[in-house]
Backbone as CSV, one residue per row, in Angstrom:
resi,resn,N_x,N_y,N_z,CA_x,CA_y,CA_z,C_x,C_y,C_z
1,MET,34.411,-23.042,-81.452,33.029,-22.566,-81.472,32.747,-21.873,-80.179
2,ARG,33.380,-22.182,-78.792,33.078,-21.572,-77.474,33.509,-20.159,-77.604
3,PHE,34.823,-19.979,-78.387,35.155,-18.694,-78.603,34.401,-17.736,-79.538
4,SER,33.742,-18.343,-80.481,32.850,-17.553,-81.190,31.611,-17.057,-80.446
5,LEU,31.113,-17.944,-79.889,29.966,-17.734,-78.751,30.280,-16.579,-77.957
6,MET,31.476,-16.591,-77.261,32.049,-15.606,-76.443,32.193,-14.347,-76.979
7,VAL,32.687,-14.069,-78.463,32.780,-12.840,-79.057,31.325,-12.365,-79.390
8,VAL,30.564,-13.281,-79.720,29.243,-12.791,-80.231,28.280,-12.281,-78.831
9,ALA,28.399,-12.903,-77.777,28.008,-12.581,-76.252,28.734,-10.833,-75.955
10,THR,29.701,-10.807,-76.045,30.598,-9.708,-75.780,30.099,-8.540,-76.648
11,LEU,30.173,-8.792,-78.055,29.876,-7.750,-78.775,28.284,-7.234,-78.512
12,ALA,27.417,-8.342,-78.385,26.047,-7.877,-78.206,25.905,-6.895,-76.720
13,PHE,26.739,-7.501,-75.825,26.726,-6.533,-74.471,27.290,-5.130,-74.839
14,ALA,28.316,-5.287,-75.351,28.841,-3.987,-75.591,28.061,-3.096,-76.447
15,SER,27.187,-3.538,-77.523,26.379,-2.812,-78.147,25.289,-2.347,-77.336
16,ASN,24.814,-3.190,-76.701,23.589,-2.755,-75.877,24.122,-1.901,-74.813
17,ALA,25.061,-2.131,-74.073,25.599,-0.951,-73.082,25.724,0.492,-73.816
18,ALA,26.450,0.357,-75.027,26.659,1.678,-75.693,25.197,2.432,-76.032
19,ALA,24.473,1.620,-76.395,23.014,2.335,-76.734,22.551,2.899,-75.448
20,GLN,22.705,2.430,-74.520,21.887,2.983,-73.096,22.390,4.374,-72.635
21,ASN,23.773,4.801,-73.102,24.006,5.983,-72.765,24.309,6.820,-73.964
22,ASN,23.681,6.794,-74.835,23.673,7.219,-76.198,22.480,8.295,-76.633
23,PRO,22.808,9.398,-77.119,21.628,10.167,-77.611,20.704,9.650,-78.501
24,LEU,21.195,8.711,-79.486,20.227,7.828,-79.972,19.243,7.236,-79.095
25,ALA,19.541,6.529,-78.223,18.586,5.961,-77.361,17.543,6.791,-76.728
26,ASP,18.027,8.067,-76.245,17.253,9.222,-75.987,16.217,9.499,-76.890
27,THR,16.519,9.754,-78.364,16.015,10.152,-79.143,14.708,9.064,-79.503
28,LEU,14.971,8.065,-79.579,14.088,6.859,-79.861,12.992,6.822,-78.883
29,GLU,13.741,6.906,-77.682,12.644,6.860,-76.321,11.818,8.161,-76.508
30,LEU,12.289,9.407,-76.906,11.355,10.365,-76.819,10.344,9.986,-78.050
31,MET,10.774,9.689,-79.190,9.773,9.161,-80.137,8.552,8.376,-79.895
32,GLU,8.970,7.455,-78.988,8.217,6.391,-78.609,7.228,6.943,-77.758
33,ARG,7.760,7.697,-76.855,6.576,8.540,-75.858,5.799,9.288,-76.635
34,GLN,6.291,10.135,-77.898,5.243,11.091,-78.541,4.229,9.978,-79.217
35,SER,4.748,9.011,-79.412,3.777,8.075,-80.338,2.734,7.720,-79.210
36,TRP,2.895,7.482,-77.854,1.791,7.340,-76.948,0.813,8.495,-76.725
37,ARG,1.342,9.827,-76.785,0.621,10.923,-76.692,-0.231,11.298,-77.791
38,ALA,0.260,10.607,-78.966,-0.667,10.636,-80.315,-1.521,9.638,-80.169
39,TRP,-1.260,8.458,-79.794,-2.330,7.581,-79.524,-3.425,8.177,-78.528
40,GLN,-3.172,8.553,-77.618,-4.051,9.146,-76.699,-4.954,10.304,-77.222
41,SER,-4.466,10.949,-78.080,-5.136,12.204,-78.752,-5.613,11.864,-80.225
42,HIS,-5.520,10.775,-80.659,-6.093,10.316,-81.830,-5.434,11.083,-83.084
43,ASP,-4.041,11.232,-82.755,-3.541,11.886,-83.981,-2.848,10.949,-85.072
44,GLY,-3.602,10.512,-86.100,-3.293,9.778,-87.016,-2.087,10.328,-87.822
45,LYS,-2.165,11.513,-87.989,-1.115,12.149,-88.674,0.285,12.083,-88.217
46,PHE,0.322,12.066,-86.906,1.686,11.870,-86.442,2.224,10.396,-86.771
47,PHE,1.289,9.268,-86.938,1.763,8.059,-87.077,2.022,7.954,-88.561
48,GLU,1.770,8.705,-89.426,2.008,8.868,-91.026,3.367,9.167,-91.126
49,GLY,4.071,9.783,-90.236,5.367,10.421,-90.320,6.280,9.416,-89.507
50,PHE,5.676,8.754,-88.429,6.404,8.152,-87.373,6.697,6.502,-87.818
51,LEU,5.629,6.055,-88.506,5.838,4.422,-89.066,6.393,4.544,-90.344
52,SER,7.372,3.380,-90.584,7.795,3.229,-91.773,6.894,2.641,-92.823
53,ASP,7.048,2.948,-94.226,6.248,2.504,-95.133,5.937,1.057,-95.047
54,ASP,6.932,0.410,-94.716,6.558,-1.055,-94.508,6.503,-1.637,-93.201
55,HIS,6.037,-0.604,-92.385,5.576,-0.997,-90.950,4.543,-2.195,-90.648
56,VAL,4.922,-3.092,-89.621,4.112,-4.155,-89.342,3.902,-3.935,-87.897
57,GLU,2.439,-3.786,-87.472,2.177,-4.339,-86.278,1.740,-5.369,-85.645
58,VAL,2.060,-6.191,-84.542,1.745,-7.150,-84.215,1.072,-7.431,-83.113
59,GLY,-0.281,-7.723,-83.014,-1.046,-7.726,-81.688,-1.897,-8.944,-81.785
60,SER,-2.703,-8.997,-80.733,-3.526,-10.273,-80.486,-4.350,-10.803,-81.624
61,SER,-4.827,-9.890,-82.345,-5.503,-10.250,-83.550,-5.033,-10.335,-84.885
62,GLY,-3.485,-10.399,-84.656,-2.624,-10.785,-86.092,-1.909,-9.496,-86.440
63,THR,-1.481,-9.129,-87.742,-0.726,-8.258,-88.176,-1.361,-6.859,-88.761
64,SER,-1.097,-5.872,-88.707,-1.664,-4.356,-89.420,-0.526,-3.835,-90.109
65,SER,-0.864,-3.154,-91.083,0.091,-2.350,-91.978,0.167,-0.891,-91.343
66,LYS,0.625,-0.245,-92.004,0.938,1.134,-91.586,-0.556,1.962,-91.792
67,ALA,-0.790,1.665,-93.146,-2.263,2.643,-93.407,-3.484,2.112,-92.195
68,SER,-3.323,0.769,-91.967,-4.589,0.440,-91.108,-4.400,0.949,-89.553
69,VAL,-3.021,1.036,-89.315,-2.593,1.733,-87.848,-3.157,3.260,-87.773
70,VAL,-2.770,3.884,-88.875,-2.968,5.350,-89.082,-4.558,5.601,-89.117
71,LYS,-5.406,4.662,-89.766,-6.822,4.827,-89.801,-7.195,4.652,-88.526
72,PHE,-6.849,3.415,-87.676,-7.488,2.903,-86.323,-7.248,4.085,-85.436
73,VAL,-6.066,4.482,-85.549,-5.646,5.609,-84.244,-6.493,6.941,-84.390
74,ALA,-6.756,7.261,-85.720,-7.446,8.442,-86.196,-8.817,8.339,-85.833
75,SER,-9.549,6.975,-85.843,-10.842,6.797,-85.789,-11.454,7.106,-84.464
76,GLY,-10.662,7.156,-83.302,-11.174,7.455,-81.917,-11.757,6.486,-81.357
77,VAL,-11.624,5.197,-82.005,-12.697,4.355,-81.356,-11.840,3.930,-79.983
78,CYS,-10.845,4.110,-79.728,-10.233,3.903,-78.285,-10.019,5.117,-77.422
79,LYS,-10.349,5.033,-76.108,-10.374,5.997,-75.125,-9.178,5.542,-74.122
80,VAL,-8.016,6.483,-74.307,-6.979,6.397,-73.489,-7.206,7.092,-72.357
81,SER,-7.492,6.599,-71.274,-7.658,7.644,-69.979,-6.317,7.780,-69.405
82,SER,-5.402,6.994,-69.336,-3.878,7.119,-68.952,-3.180,5.795,-69.492
83,TYR,-1.740,6.490,-69.122,-0.738,5.439,-69.494,0.473,5.582,-68.767
84,SER,1.377,4.531,-68.379,2.451,4.799,-68.125,3.645,3.814,-68.783
85,LEU,4.703,4.688,-68.873,5.962,3.945,-69.507,7.136,3.891,-68.952
86,ASP,7.899,2.733,-68.655,9.211,2.808,-67.926,10.004,1.735,-68.372
87,GLY,11.389,1.793,-68.136,12.269,0.392,-68.173,12.696,0.525,-69.632
88,PHE,12.853,1.592,-70.043,13.317,1.629,-71.674,14.606,0.854,-71.748
89,LYS,14.900,0.309,-72.859,16.103,-0.166,-73.094,16.165,-0.436,-74.442
90,ALA,17.412,0.292,-75.116,17.609,0.267,-76.706,18.892,-0.549,-76.725
91,THR,18.647,-1.669,-78.016,19.595,-2.550,-78.353,19.972,-2.250,-79.678
92,GLN,21.195,-1.801,-79.814,21.473,-1.521,-81.281,21.703,-2.849,-82.129
93,LEU,21.229,-3.004,-83.039,21.256,-4.642,-83.733,22.131,-4.341,-84.792
94,ALA,22.193,-3.218,-85.550,23.113,-2.901,-86.522,22.965,-1.333,-86.631
95,ARG,23.864,-0.941,-87.489,24.040,0.540,-87.794,22.756,1.343,-88.014
96,ASN,21.630,0.807,-88.592,20.697,1.402,-88.915,19.357,0.833,-88.355
97,THR,19.883,0.029,-87.307,18.615,-0.736,-86.639,18.699,-0.689,-85.138
98,VAL,17.486,-0.504,-84.592,17.625,-0.258,-82.809,16.301,-0.821,-82.581
99,LEU,16.484,-1.899,-81.454,15.543,-2.553,-80.889,14.916,-1.699,-79.429
100,LEU,13.891,-1.171,-79.313,13.462,-0.395,-77.998,12.804,-1.120,-77.409
101,SER,12.871,-1.651,-76.231,11.889,-2.405,-75.247,11.681,-1.721,-74.068
102,TYR,10.324,-1.894,-73.640,9.848,-1.329,-72.413,8.716,-1.811,-71.825
103,HIS,8.341,-1.373,-70.629,7.113,-1.957,-69.965,6.203,-0.527,-70.064
104,ALA,4.866,-1.069,-70.210,3.901,0.236,-70.320,2.505,-0.615,-69.751
105,SER,1.762,0.480,-69.251,0.427,0.126,-68.694,-0.443,1.317,-69.086
106,GLN,-1.770,1.046,-69.289,-2.676,1.762,-69.987,-4.006,1.746,-69.198
107,ASP,-4.727,2.608,-69.212,-6.093,2.440,-69.143,-6.995,2.848,-70.309
108,THR,-7.256,1.782,-71.142,-7.492,2.140,-72.537,-8.842,1.189,-72.909
109,LYS,-9.750,1.794,-73.262,-11.144,1.003,-73.737,-11.145,1.096,-75.216
110,CYS,-11.452,0.301,-75.860,-11.745,0.334,-77.543,-13.254,-0.294,-77.500
111,GLY,-13.787,0.447,-77.826,-15.277,0.099,-77.843,-15.781,-0.688,-76.739
112,ALA,-16.222,-1.674,-76.321,-16.537,-2.205,-74.816,-15.545,-2.935,-74.369
113,ALA,-14.455,-3.265,-74.964,-13.160,-4.118,-74.154,-12.040,-3.214,-73.982
114,MET,-11.569,-3.614,-72.887,-10.443,-2.820,-72.293,-9.104,-3.651,-72.911
115,VAL,-8.168,-2.571,-73.240,-6.896,-3.214,-73.651,-6.145,-3.856,-72.648
116,PRO,-5.718,-5.180,-72.986,-4.695,-5.556,-71.898,-3.654,-4.750,-71.733
117,SER,-3.456,-4.802,-70.281,-2.421,-4.045,-69.516,-2.029,-4.691,-68.128
118,PRO,-0.904,-4.644,-67.756,0.408,-4.119,-68.373,0.883,-4.979,-69.327
119,VAL,1.835,-4.376,-70.304,2.438,-5.444,-71.373,3.922,-4.715,-71.552
120,TRP,4.418,-5.924,-72.111,6.097,-5.650,-72.530,5.931,-5.297,-73.869
121,VAL,6.734,-4.191,-74.555,6.620,-3.774,-75.862,8.049,-3.721,-76.576
122,SER,7.916,-3.917,-77.599,9.212,-4.103,-78.335,8.924,-3.156,-79.951
123,SER,9.743,-2.065,-80.037,9.720,-1.350,-81.091,10.877,-1.375,-81.959
124,LEU,10.843,-1.617,-82.973,12.070,-1.845,-83.996,12.138,-0.643,-84.882
125,PHE,13.157,-0.034,-84.729,13.676,1.497,-85.375,14.420,1.021,-86.429
126,VAL,14.234,1.588,-87.680,15.069,1.680,-88.809,15.392,2.913,-89.324
127,ASN,16.562,3.182,-89.738,17.025,4.434,-90.167,17.011,4.457,-91.786
128,HIS,16.186,5.203,-92.542,16.013,5.502,-93.777,16.240,6.631,-94.021
129,ASN,17.539,6.772,-94.941,17.780,8.153,-95.545,17.919,9.284,-94.338
130,GLY,18.555,8.952,-93.344,19.063,9.771,-92.372,18.011,9.954,-91.394
131,ARG,16.597,9.348,-91.331,15.651,9.577,-90.541,15.098,8.292,-89.919
132,TRP,15.012,8.346,-88.786,14.490,7.179,-87.767,12.703,6.757,-87.808
133,TYR,12.581,5.669,-88.273,11.044,5.270,-88.344,10.959,3.848,-87.236
134,CYS,9.631,3.663,-87.185,9.256,2.450,-86.193,8.893,1.490,-87.563
135,ALA,9.485,0.562,-87.407,9.171,-0.450,-88.858,8.221,-1.484,-88.189
136,VAL,8.431,-1.979,-86.739,7.664,-3.052,-86.235,7.174,-2.683,-84.614
137,TYR,6.206,-2.924,-84.365,5.582,-2.693,-83.211,4.829,-4.001,-82.243
138,GLN,5.156,-4.309,-81.342,4.499,-5.692,-80.864,4.528,-5.505,-79.193
139,GLN,3.471,-5.970,-78.721,2.969,-5.853,-77.311,2.810,-7.426,-76.722
140,THR,3.317,-7.655,-75.841,2.980,-8.934,-75.056,2.528,-8.719,-73.565
141,PRO,1.073,-9.239,-73.179,0.497,-9.120,-71.886,1.827,-9.691,-71.042
142,GLU,2.024,-8.869,-69.854,2.571,-9.328,-68.833,1.872,-10.446,-68.018
143,ALA,2.337,-11.436,-67.906,2.248,-12.781,-67.100,1.624,-12.099,-65.672
144,THR,0.194,-12.703,-65.224,-0.282,-11.992,-64.057,0.513,-12.804,-62.725
145,LYS,0.807,-14.063,-63.059,1.512,-14.884,-61.985,2.481,-15.590,-62.485
146,LYS,3.892,-15.477,-61.962,5.054,-16.203,-62.228,5.042,-17.469,-62.158
147,PRO,5.479,-18.235,-63.100,5.759,-19.659,-62.845,6.576,-20.043,-61.666
148,ALA,6.186,-21.171,-61.027,7.004,-21.412,-59.892,8.250,-21.940,-60.562
149,PRO,9.475,-21.941,-59.633,10.645,-22.288,-60.292,10.892,-23.833,-60.306
């Protein structure tokens, strides 16, 4: 049992390390950065091609589909004054599946409410017929205070 766990841990580490110096990781990071520019400019059309047809977005009010994300982005209800992205990490989970995680901050207001910031983000990318799409997007607000050890 111990050997199996060691092998799994080693393979996970090797897969993650390989993804970090891989053109695929750079491509997916670029796609994710483009999605933020599209979010800022209310470009719903971008998201039509960026999101998989079975896309699921997980937020504080539940889950959303591709169609609802495209409609929401294009609505212009949110004003993105600024944002910053850093700490990208790509983890290849399978040949056609990559988890991209990173840290994001934004000054965004949707109606009268400010969007939580900063957040930790995970975007799950899948390859369908030779093209990468974002299948799952999720944000978790950063803890404001670290728990005592």
